[in-house]
C-alpha positions, 0 to 999 in steps of 0.5 A: 534516480528516477521516481522508482530507480532499480534494485535487485537487492536487498529485499528490505521494504520500509512502509512509512505510514501515518501511524508507524513505520514498518519493515520486512526483510525477505530472503530469496529461496529456490522458488520463493522467499522467507521472512528474515526480519520484521520491525515496527516503530510507532510514530508520534501523532501528526508527524505525517499529515495528509501524506506530508512529513512535518518533522524530517529529523524526528522521522529519521530518528524513528527510522534509526530506531527501526533499523536497530530493532530489526538488526538488519545489516541491509543498506539498500531499501525499498520504500514508497509514496502514497498513491494519493500523491501520484498520478498514473495514466496509461497511454498508447505508443508504437509497439516498436519503441524501446525504453529510451524512445518511450522516455524521450516521448514522455519528455516531449509530451510531458505537459499533456501527460503530467499535471505538474511542471516536468522539472518538479516531478519524478516519473517512471513508466512500464510497458504493459505490452501490446494492446489487445485490439490495436495492432502495432500499439503497446500500453504504457503506464506513466506514473509521476509525483512531485519531487518533494514527496520523494526527496523527503522520504529519501532524505529521511531514510538516508539520515538513518543510514539507508540508500533508497534503491527504489521508490515505489507507489503504495498501491503498486506495492499492495498489488504486488503483495496480493499477486504473490499471496492470494494464489496461496491464500485464496485461490478461489478468488484468483480463479474468478474472471471478476476483479478483486476489491482491496480495502486499505483501512488505515488510521487516517484514511481508507484506500479502495484499490480495484486489481485484476490480472496484475494491474490496478484498475482503480483507486480512491482515497477517502479521509477518515479511517480508524482515527475517527472511531478512536477519537470519538471513544476518546473524546477528551484525549485521556485514553491510550489509543494503543490499548483501545486498538488492543481491545478492539482487536480482541473484540472487547467492545462492551464499554464502548457505546453501541451508537458510536460503533454503529455510527462509525461502521455506517459511515465507513460503509457509506464511504466504501459504497460510494467508491464502488459506485464511482468505479462501477459507473466508469467500468463494464465490471459490476461484480467482484470476485472477493474483497481483501481487507488490509491494514489495521481495519483487517485486525478488527472483528467488528470491521470484518463482520460489518463488511461480511454482512453487506456483501455476498462475496468472500471477505478475506483479511489478508495476513502475509504471515499465513503464507510466509512463516515467521521465525520463532523470535518474531511470532509476536507479529503473527496477528499484525500481519494485515498491517505489513501487506505494503511492507511485503510488497515493497520488499518483493519490489527488490526482486521484480524489475520495473521497465529498466 
């Protein structure tokens, strides 16, 4: 299997995050998809550190629990590695080269394209079509990651009874989910000629992703997600972080020192601003059509309010379940929708071919 592999079925995406593993099963309909199963299992702290798995057996056990929770009979699954572990690069090649010829050329030029020994990486590529201004040339997106990053996740899934049909990259899954959801949920943002800024605010990190017309233009990872806030509130380690998050989602912040919230939001804003400045300094684009917020940060009113106060463009917490109606037995997941964006994108990957 290459880095990504290829799969037409089953439409089951599993997002292995630092705080939890989440699954979405999609069923194709005549012109769209329906959500048939949803699942989530919280992971022990420090099981995944800096995107690396510290205990394969514990992760496999959690995935087995997830499989039983969802009740899915699907065996083939789409998962992902972190974009922080992957290298993506656009290169130009002759437009008449087919996939076999492109793969051969990448192998030949691997040392210049991929900053790891070719024997230690998984890689895949996608033709992005002919270059707009250079006749006879096509743009090719090459993505590579270390073999161990792929193999540990594949092994954990296999030990839990799954077969990894596709191993994607998280920012590509997020792009895919946005491309599918935003025309339905925010057509005014999609109609703009400017790119869209996606803020992926998780527990251990923040990821800035700039997308436009089906492509990822820019990504930046920055450590220091919501765990910084939870750790400051729970300075002696005696509080239940799940309960803390429930209070924050309900906007019940009366017992939290105002200075703690202010400092956290100010630090978060500084990180995001710095990422935006880096993008703008290397791009002709200086404006965004809107800001799309995903992951756990998108479920916190204080986070959304803070972002809206600092920008003049629309700010949208992206909830896939506002478009994909949940079955009655799964409606308790409705408010958690933003944390399932990547899982939705992975499930959608089952129905979207890569370059093969």
